[in-house]
C-alpha positions in Angstrom: -49.3 65.4 -42.9 -45.6 66.4 -42.2 -46.5 68.7 -39.5 -48.7 66.0 -37.8 -45.8 63.8 -38.0 -43.4 66.1 -36.4 -46.0 66.6 -33.6 -46.3 62.9 -32.9 -42.6 62.4 -32.6 -42.4 65.3 -30.2 -45.1 63.7 -28.2 -43.2 60.4 -28.1 -40.2 62.2 -26.9 -42.0 63.8 -24.0 -43.9 60.8 -22.8 -41.2 59.3 -20.6 -40.7 62.7 -19.0 -44.4 63.2 -18.4 -44.7 59.3 -17.1 -41.7 60.0 -14.6 -43.3 63.2 -13.3 -46.8 61.6 -12.8 -45.7 58.1 -11.8 -42.4 58.3 -9.8 -40.0 55.2 -9.9 -40.2 52.8 -6.9 -36.6 53.7 -6.2 -37.3 57.4 -5.9 -40.4 56.8 -3.9 -38.4 54.6 -1.6 -35.7 57.2 -1.1 -38.3 59.6 -0.1 -39.7 57.4 2.6 -36.3 56.8 3.8 -35.9 60.8 4.3 -39.2 60.9 6.1 -38.3 58.1 8.4 -34.9 59.7 9.2 -36.5 63.0 9.9 -38.9 61.4 12.5 -36.1 59.4 14.1 -36.3 59.7 18.0 -33.4 60.9 19.9 -30.7 58.2 20.5 -31.2 58.5 24.3 -34.8 57.8 23.8 -34.4 54.7 21.6 -32.0 53.1 24.2 -33.9 54.0 27.3 -36.0 51.1 28.9 -37.7 53.0 31.7 -38.7 56.6 31.8 -37.0 59.1 29.3 -36.6 62.7 30.3 -35.2 65.5 28.3 -34.8 69.3 28.8 -34.2 71.5 25.5 -33.4 75.2 26.1 -34.6 77.7 23.5 -33.6 81.3 22.7 -33.8 84.1 25.3 -34.4 87.9 25.1 -33.0 90.7 27.4 -35.8 92.3 29.4 -36.2 95.6 30.9 -34.7 97.3 32.8 -31.3 97.0 31.1 -28.5 97.0 33.6 -24.6 96.8 33.4 -24.6 94.2 36.2 -24.5 90.9 34.5 -25.9 88.9 37.2 -28.9 91.3 37.8 -30.1 91.3 34.2 -33.4 89.8 33.5 -34.0 87.6 30.5 -37.2 85.8 29.2 -36.5 82.3 28.0 -38.5 79.4 26.4 -37.7 75.7 26.9 -39.1 72.2 26.2 -39.1 69.4 28.5 -40.2 65.9 27.4 -41.0 62.7 29.5 -41.8 59.3 28.0 -42.6 56.0 29.2 -40.5 53.6 27.3 -40.9 50.7 29.8 -43.3 47.9 30.4 -44.9 49.4 33.6 -47.5 52.3 33.6 -46.2 55.4 35.5 -49.0 56.9 37.8 -49.0 60.5 38.7 -45.6 61.2 37.1 -43.5 64.0 38.8 -40.6 65.6 37.1 -38.2 67.6 39.0 -36.1 70.4 37.2 -33.3 71.9 39.2 -33.2 75.5 38.3 -30.3 77.5 39.4 -30.5 80.9 37.7 -33.3 82.4 39.9 -35.9 81.2 37.2 -39.6 82.4 37.6 -41.7 80.1 35.7 -44.5 82.1 34.0 -46.4 79.5 32.1 -46.2 75.8 31.2 -48.4 73.8 28.8 -49.2 70.2 29.4 -48.2 70.5 33.2 -48.5 72.6 36.3 -46.1 72.9 39.2 -47.0 71.1 42.4 -45.2 73.9 44.3 -47.5 76.6 43.4 -49.3 78.8 40.9 -47.7 80.4 38.0 -45.8 82.8 38.1 -43.7 80.7 40.4 -40.3 81.4 41.9 -38.2 78.2 40.8 -34.9 79.4 42.2 -34.6 76.1 44.2 -36.3 74.0 41.4 -39.7 72.9 41.0 -41.7 69.7 40.2 -43.8 69.5 37.3 -46.9 67.2 37.3 -49.1 66.2 34.5 -52.4 68.2 33.5 -54.3 66.8 32.1 -52.3 63.8 31.4 -51.4 62.7 34.9 -50.4 59.0 33.9 -47.9 57.6 31.3 -49.2 54.4 29.9 -46.9 51.8 28.2 -46.4 51.7 24.4 -47.4 48.0 24.5 -51.0 48.8 25.8 -51.6 51.8 23.6 -49.9 50.6 20.3 -47.2 53.3 20.6 -49.7 56.3 20.9 -47.4 59.1 22.0 -50.3 61.0 23.3 -50.8 58.5 26.0 -47.3 57.5 26.8 -45.7 60.9 26.7 -46.1 64.5 27.6 -44.4 67.8 26.3 -44.1 70.7 28.4 -43.6 74.1 26.8 -42.1 76.3 29.3 -41.8 80.2 29.4 -40.2 82.1 32.2 -37.7 84.7 33.4 -34.1 84.2 34.4 -31.3 86.3 35.8 -27.6 86.4 34.6 -25.5 84.7 32.0 -24.1 86.1 28.8 -25.2 85.6 25.2 -28.4 84.6 23.7 -28.4 80.8 24.9 -30.6 79.7 27.7 -28.5 78.1 30.3 -29.6 74.6 31.3 -30.9 73.6 34.7 -28.6 71.8 37.2 -30.6 68.5 37.0 -33.6 66.8 35.8 -35.0 63.7 37.5 -38.1 61.4 38.1 -39.1 61.8 41.7 -41.8 59.0 41.9 -41.1 56.5 44.7 -38.9 53.6 43.5 -37.3 55.3 40.6 -33.6 56.1 40.2 -32.1 58.6 37.9 -28.4 58.8 37.1 -26.7 62.3 36.4 -28.3 63.8 33.3 -26.1 64.1 30.2 -25.9 67.5 28.8 -24.8 68.2 25.1 -25.4 71.4 23.3 -28.7 73.0 24.6 -30.2 69.6 25.6 -30.0 67.4 28.7 -31.4 64.0 28.9 -31.6 61.2 31.4 -33.1 57.7 31.6 -34.7 56.7 34.9 -35.2 53.0 35.8 -37.0 51.1 38.4 -35.1 50.1 41.5 -35.5 46.4 41.8 -35.0 46.3 45.4 -37.7 48.9 46.2 -40.8 47.4 47.7 -43.7 49.6 47.2 -46.4 49.7 49.9 -49.7 48.3 48.9 -51.9 51.2 47.7 -55.3 51.5 46.7 -55.7 52.0 43.0 -56.8 55.3 41.9 -58.2 56.8 38.6 -56.7 60.1 39.3 -53.7 61.6 41.2 -52.9 60.3 44.6 -53.6 62.7 47.5 -50.6 64.5 48.8 -49.6 65.6 52.0 -49.0 69.0 53.0 -49.1 71.6 56.0 -52.5 72.7 55.0 -54.8 70.5 52.9 -58.0 71.4 51.2 -60.3 69.0 49.1 -62.6 70.7 46.7 -65.7 68.4 46.2 -68.8 68.6 43.9 -71.5 67.1 45.7 -74.7 68.1 43.7 -74.8 69.1 40.1 -77.4 70.9 38.1 -77.5 72.6 34.6 -76.6 75.9 35.8 -75.2 75.5 39.3 -73.4 73.0 41.5 -72.7 72.5 45.2 -69.0 72.3 46.0 -67.1 71.2 49.2 -63.5 71.2 50.0 -62.4 68.7 52.7 -59.2 66.4 53.8 -61.1 63.7 55.7 -64.5 62.1 55.4 -67.2 63.8 57.2 -71.0 63.4 57.3 -72.8 64.8 54.5 -75.2 67.7 55.7 -78.9 68.0 54.5 -79.1 71.0 52.3 -82.5 72.8 52.3 -81.2 75.6 50.0 -78.5 76.1 47.4 -75.2 75.9 49.4 -71.8 74.6 49.3 -69.0 73.5 51.7 -65.3 74.0 52.0 -63.0 72.5 54.7 -59.6 73.3 55.6 -57.2 71.0 57.5 -54.2 72.0 59.5 -51.9 68.9 59.3 -48.7 70.7 60.4 -47.7 70.0 64.0 -46.4 73.7 63.9 -48.8 75.4 61.8 -51.5 77.9 62.9 -53.9 80.4 61.5 -55.6 83.3 63.3 -58.6 85.1 61.6 -57.8 83.3 58.3 -58.8 84.8 55.1 -59.2 82.3 52.0 -59.3 83.6 48.5 -59.3 82.1 45.0 -60.1 83.4 41.5 -62.9 82.3 39.4 -61.7 81.6 35.8 -65.1 81.2 33.8 -67.3 83.9 35.3 -68.8 81.8 38.2 -70.2 83.5 41.3 -71.0 82.4 44.9 -74.7 82.5 45.2 -75.0 81.7 49.0 -72.6 80.8 51.9 -73.1 79.0 55.0 -70.5 78.7 57.9 -68.7 81.7 56.5 -69.1 85.1 54.8 -67.7 87.2 52.1 -65.6 90.3 53.1 -67.3 92.3 50.3 -70.8 92.1 48.7 -71.2 94.2 45.5 -74.3 93.2 43.5 -73.3 95.6 40.6 -70.2 93.4 39.6 -72.8 90.5 38.8 -75.3 93.0 37.1 -72.7 94.2 34.7 -71.1 90.9 33.9 -72.1 88.0 31.7 -73.8 86.6 34.8 -76.2 89.6 34.9 -77.1 89.0 31.2 -77.8 85.3 31.6 -79.7 85.4 35.1 -82.1 88.2 34.1 -84.6 87.6 36.8 -82.2 86.9 39.8 -82.1 89.2 42.7 -78.4 89.8 42.9 -78.9 91.8 46.3 -79.2 88.4 47.8 -76.2 86.8 46.3 -73.2 86.1 48.7 -70.7 87.6 46.5 -70.1 88.6 42.9 -66.4 89.1 43.1 -63.9 87.2 40.7 -61.5 87.0 43.6 -63.8 86.7 46.7 -62.2 86.9 50.2 -63.9 84.4 52.5 -63.8 84.7 56.3 -64.8 82.3 59.0 -67.8 83.0 61.2 -67.5 84.1 64.9 -68.4 81.5 67.6 -71.6 83.0 68.5 -72.8 82.2 65.0 -72.4 78.4 65.4 -75.9 77.6 66.3 -77.5 80.1 63.8 -80.1 78.0 61.8 -79.4 80.0 58.5 -75.6 80.6 58.7 -74.2 78.0 61.2 -75.0 74.5 62.2 -72.1 73.0 60.6 -69.4 70.9 62.2 -66.0 72.5 62.6 -67.3 75.9 61.6 -67.5 79.2 63.4 -64.1 79.5 65.3 -63.4 83.2 64.5 -60.7 81.9 61.9 -58.7 80.0 64.3 -56.9 76.9 63.1 -54.5 75.1 65.6 -52.5 71.9 65.4 -54.4 68.7 66.0 -52.2 67.7 69.0 -53.1 71.1 70.5 -56.8 71.2 70.2 -58.5 68.5 68.0 -61.7 70.6 67.9 -59.8 73.4 66.1 -57.5 71.9 63.6 -60.4 72.1 60.8 -62.7 74.8 59.5 -65.8 74.2 57.3 -68.2 76.2 55.2 -70.6 75.5 52.2 -71.2 77.5 49.0 -73.4 77.3 46.0 -71.7 78.0 42.7 -73.5 79.4 39.7 -72.2 78.9 36.3 -72.6 80.9 33.1 -72.5 79.7 29.4 -71.1 77.9 27.7 -70.7 75.8 30.8 -74.4 75.0 31.0 -73.8 71.2 31.5 -74.4 69.0 34.5 -70.7 67.6 34.1 -68.9 70.9 33.4 -66.8 71.6 36.5 -64.0 73.9 36.7 -62.5 74.4 40.2 -61.2 78.0 41.0 -57.7 78.7 40.6 -54.9 80.7 42.4 -55.7 79.7 45.9 -54.4 81.8 48.8 -54.8 81.7 52.7 -53.3 84.0 55.2 -53.8 85.1 58.9 -52.2 87.4 61.5 -49.0 86.5 63.2 -49.1 83.2 61.3 -46.8 81.5 58.9 -46.9 82.4 55.1 -48.5 79.5 53.0 -47.8 78.9 49.5 -50.7 77.0 47.7 -50.5 74.8 44.7 -53.0 74.4 41.9 -56.1 72.2 42.3 -55.2 68.6 41.3 -58.2 66.1 40.4 -58.1 63.2 42.7 -60.5 60.5 43.2 -63.8 61.4 44.7 -64.2 61.8 48.4 -66.4 59.3 50.3 -68.7 60.2 53.0 -70.8 58.2 55.4 -74.4 57.9 54.2 -76.5 60.4 55.9 -79.3 58.0 56.4 -77.1 56.2 59.0 -76.9 53.0 57.0 -73.6 51.0 56.5 -73.1 52.8 53.1 -70.7 55.3 51.5 -71.7 58.3 49.4 -69.2 59.7 47.0 -68.8 63.1 45.7 -69.3 63.8 41.8 -65.7 65.1 41.4 -62.9 66.0 43.8 -59.7 68.3 43.6 -57.0 68.7 46.1 -55.1 72.0 46.9 -52.0 71.6 49.0 -50.6 74.6 50.9 -47.2 74.5 52.5 -45.4 76.8 55.0 -42.8 78.9 53.4 -39.5 80.3 55.2 -39.8 83.9 55.7 -37.5 86.1 53.7 -34.7 88.2 55.4 -36.2 91.3 57.1 -39.7 90.0 56.6 -40.4 87.8 59.7 -43.2 88.6 62.3 -41.3 87.6 65.4 -37.6 87.8 66.5 -35.5 86.3 69.2 -32.9 88.0 71.7 -30.0 86.0 73.4 -28.6 86.4 76.9 -26.7 84.3 79.3 -25.6 84.0 83.0 -22.0 84.2 82.0 -22.2 87.3 80.1 -23.8 90.6 81.4 -24.7 92.0 78.0 -27.8 90.8 76.0 -28.0 90.5 72.1 -31.3 92.1 71.1 -33.2 91.2 67.9 -31.7 91.8 64.6 -32.1 95.2 63.1 -35.2 95.4 60.9 -36.0 91.7 61.6 -39.6 92.3 60.8 -39.0 95.1 58.3 -37.7 98.6 58.3 -40.9 100.4 58.1 -40.6 104.1 57.8 -37.2 104.6 59.8 -35.4 107.8 59.3 -32.5 106.9 57.2 -30.7 109.9 58.1 -30.2 109.0 61.8 -30.7 105.1 61.5 -28.9 102.4 59.7 -31.1 99.5 58.4 -28.1 97.2 58.1 -26.1 97.8 61.2 -25.6 95.1 63.8 -27.6 95.9 67.0 -25.9 97.2 70.0 -25.5 95.3 73.0 -27.8 96.1 75.8 -28.1 95.5 79.6 -30.7 92.6 80.1 -33.2 95.0 81.7 -33.3 97.1 78.6 -35.2 94.2 76.9 -38.3 95.2 78.9 -38.8 98.6 77.5 -39.9 99.7 73.9 -37.1 100.4 71.3 -37.5 104.0 71.4 -36.7 104.0 75.2 -33.5 102.1 74.6 -31.3 104.6 72.8 -29.9 106.3 76.0 -29.4 103.0 77.9 -27.7 101.7 74.8 -25.3 104.4 74.7 -24.5 104.5 78.3 -23.9 100.6 78.3 -21.5 101.0 75.2 -19.4 103.8 77.1 -19.2 101.5 80.2 -18.2 98.4 78.2 -15.8 100.5 75.9 -17.6 99.7 72.8 -17.7 102.1 69.9 -21.1 103.8 69.0 -21.8 104.4 65.3 -23.0 107.9 64.1 -26.1 106.2 62.6 -27.5 103.9 65.2 -29.0 100.5 64.4 -32.8 100.6 63.5 -35.5 98.8 65.5 -36.6 95.2 64.8 -40.3 96.4 64.3 -41.6 92.9 65.6 -45.0 92.7 67.3 -43.8 89.5 69.2 -40.3 88.8 70.5 -38.7 86.0 72.6 -35.7 86.2 74.8 -33.8 83.1 75.3 -31.6 83.2 78.4 -29.1 80.3 79.3 -29.8 80.1 83.1 -27.2 77.6 84.2 -24.6 75.0 83.1 -23.6 72.0 85.2 -21.7 68.8 84.4 -24.8 66.7 84.3 -27.6 69.3 83.1 -28.5 72.8 82.3 -31.4 75.1 82.2 -32.8 78.2 80.2 -35.4 80.8 80.7 -37.6 81.7 77.8 -39.7 85.0 77.9 -42.3 86.0 75.5 -43.1 89.7 74.7 -46.2 90.9 73.1 -45.4 94.6 71.7 -48.8 94.9 69.9 -52.0 96.4 70.9 -54.1 93.2 70.6 -53.8 90.2 73.0 -52.7 86.8 71.6 -55.2 84.0 72.7 -54.2 80.4 72.7 -50.6 81.0 71.8 -48.0 78.4 71.4 -44.1 78.5 70.7 -41.7 75.7 69.4 -37.9 75.5 69.7 -35.7 73.4 67.7 -32.6 72.7 69.9 -30.9 70.0 67.8 -29.2 67.3 69.9 -29.6 69.2 73.0 -33.4 69.1 72.7 -33.2 65.2 73.3 -32.3 65.9 76.8 -35.6 68.0 77.5 -36.8 67.4 81.1 -39.5 69.9 82.1 -41.0 73.4 81.4 -42.3 74.7 84.6 -44.7 77.4 84.1 -46.1 76.2 80.7 -47.3 72.9 79.1 -44.5 71.3 77.2 -43.6 68.3 75.1 -41.3 67.0 72.5 -42.4 66.8 68.8 -41.9 63.4 67.2 -40.3 61.8 65.2 -36.8 63.4 65.8 -37.8 64.7 69.4 -35.5 67.7 69.0 -38.3 70.3 68.9 -39.9 71.4 72.2 -43.4 72.5 71.9 -45.0 74.5 74.7 -48.2 76.6 75.3 -49.9 78.3 78.1 -51.6 76.3 80.8 -55.3 76.2 80.9 -56.7 79.8 82.1 -53.1 81.3 81.4 -52.8 80.9 77.5 -53.7 84.7 77.1 -50.7 86.9 76.3 -51.9 90.5 76.7 -50.9 93.3 74.7 -48.8 96.6 75.3 -50.0 98.7 78.3 -49.3 102.0 79.8 -46.7 102.3 82.6 -47.7 103.0 86.1 -47.1 106.7 85.4 -48.0 107.1 81.7 -46.5 110.7 81.6 -43.2 109.4 82.7 -42.7 105.7 82.4 -42.6 103.8 79.1 -45.3 101.3 78.0 -45.0 97.7 79.4 -45.2 94.7 76.9 -47.4 91.7 77.8 -45.1 89.1 79.1 -44.9 85.4 80.1 -41.8 83.3 81.0 -40.8 80.0 82.2 -37.7 78.0 83.0 -36.9 75.0 81.1 -34.5 72.1 82.4 -32.5 69.7 80.4 -30.2 66.7 81.0 -26.8 66.3 79.4 -27.4 62.8 78.3 -25.1 63.0 75.4 -22.2 64.2 77.5 -20.7 66.2 74.7 -22.7 69.4 74.8 -21.0 72.8 74.8 -23.7 75.2 75.9 -21.8 78.4 75.5 -20.6 77.4 71.9 -24.1 77.2 70.5 -25.6 73.9 71.7 -27.5 75.8 74.4 -29.1 78.0 71.8 -32.1 77.2 69.5 -31.6 76.5 65.8 -35.0 77.6 64.9 -37.8 79.4 66.8 -41.6 79.4 66.0 -44.3 81.4 67.5 -47.8 80.5 66.5 -46.4 78.7 63.5 -44.4 81.8 62.2 -40.7 81.2 62.1 -38.7 83.8 64.0 -35.6 85.6 63.1 -32.4 84.5 65.2 -29.6 86.7 66.1 -26.4 86.1 64.0 -24.1 85.3 67.1 -24.2 84.0 70.7 -23.0 85.6 74.0 -19.4 84.8 74.5 -18.3 83.1 77.7 -14.8 84.7 77.3 -16.0 88.2 77.2 -18.1 87.5 80.4 -15.1 86.1 82.2 -13.0 89.0 81.3 -15.6 91.4 82.6 -15.8 89.5 85.9 -12.1 89.9 86.3 -12.4 93.7 85.8 -15.3 93.9 88.1 -13.3 92.4 91.0 -9.9 94.0 90.2 -10.5 96.8 92.7 -11.0 94.3 95.5 -8.0 92.3 94.6 -5.8 95.5 94.6 -7.3 96.4 98.0 -6.3 92.9 99.5 -2.8 93.2 98.0 -2.3 96.6 99.4 -3.3 95.8 102.9 -1.1 92.7 102.7 1.9 94.8 101.9 1.1 97.4 104.6 1.0 94.7 107.3 4.2 93.2 106.1 5.8 96.7 106.1 4.8 97.4 109.7 6.2 94.1 110.9 9.5 94.7 109.2 
């Protein structure tokens, strides 16, 4: 009995402790809730922002191989997190967040967003603009009851940067919202985070735009729209286009792709278009174009070969994961099986619309077959990693496909109706500036006031396989007599040495290497008067192939406003600044032939294809100094490709000194004769 009493007392003593553990007091529960609330408290900048809040937080970084003692050349991997939140009362459509990187960053991947400038990995040395994917719009907290998944986006960024010390990742120069009508102050930086609050400009008046469900269509140098026109369980018909065109009756599985050249200086010759299928798709048939390679075994040994067991893959257009698509030649335009499409079959030529409105667009059809698990009529995944290039053309950098509102087409029945695509994506490609020693054309300078010509820069179009024992890839080119510009580089060496001795110029032991350009232009200042001036432009084709339908453009800055006429070509000024002179060959004379043999091939050097014309200008501004640089182009383009310019101009003072030296013997003869006459008289 006593033992039971002891146990009962012990139980009574333990009851409060058990009750406290099982049922915590309200004060403890309240404290716990406050801690949780404190833990989830948003950043102070976010709480104070009434607009669009953005932040960028740097994570750690790790040193990459190869290890180098040069701090600025050492590569590091880094991670960072960017955040954008709509804290205002207005929905933000198609948000665009610019991050101004400054340490030669290469963005390898990003979750929650893509770069509008190009595919990953992307060289973001000059910054990049992130756009939402899949969350392209930021709704307001009011209409979503504070649902962070709809009002914000977190971007997890992984990449590579160069330089810096320690393990902390350096912050970018700036972050800002680049949508129209928004203003952002300088971002605040503290520790490893920078933040900014952007607000609407109350004075900004937005143009009335049609409301869109997806991202608005963007403008680029080359624009492609990828449309899904017909959808089936295992395949669909796709189209890429920029403007509305009539739908074409399809009697067999096919698809359609249209490429629009919207740049006044852009051009493509013999274009090659490629992309990458990400989910095992393949192109069953093509019309208006063809694949550079057909290999049925690639399908037979893939998932497609297992799923389509009874399909004859020998008839498939291409099974490549990265197909290379080419335009059909003009003679196939009326082919009932491969042609009969508007804007197709131009042998891969895309010209500016103002040059030829029938050649600014290309079009072809394709039928895409899908594999499991994408056996749904609504499962569409456009190809990624788009690339397009040509020969002697600008280099294009293409962005990722962005979902846009469906493209509308005139109804094929002829009725006043519009037929819409099932789904549409846009791919924007922009012209990039060529890197040093990577151009495809170059420019030489000469002038009437200087008897030496400045040739193209050394290795302007690459060094190739030059002999580094005798040639210097980084040396300044030697001045030449103007007639030396008419002969190939290998025939200029002796002329250059003789000219250097005559002009008392030093000749280095290692001579400068060639420019290695297939196309070169010579800009010669022809005259300079009080009320006007003139120049002569000469085009040289050093390649074996002729260039058809060529064009060139010269950016002359303020001097271009005085353009008067070009006499052997067709020329015009390019709006809106009217400082760029665009010219092309006249009809029947727009064919720049290639390199040909001299009159005596055993003795004479080869002769380049050549065309030239004089261009006249007025000095309407009155303050032009032609020899000091106003008479020379700031940028030169040939067939859309930007050419490399010389680093200096012909000097007028040098020409004047040479003129004095040239006439010095005559002056001395006159003085001597005069003295003899005087001596005879006295």
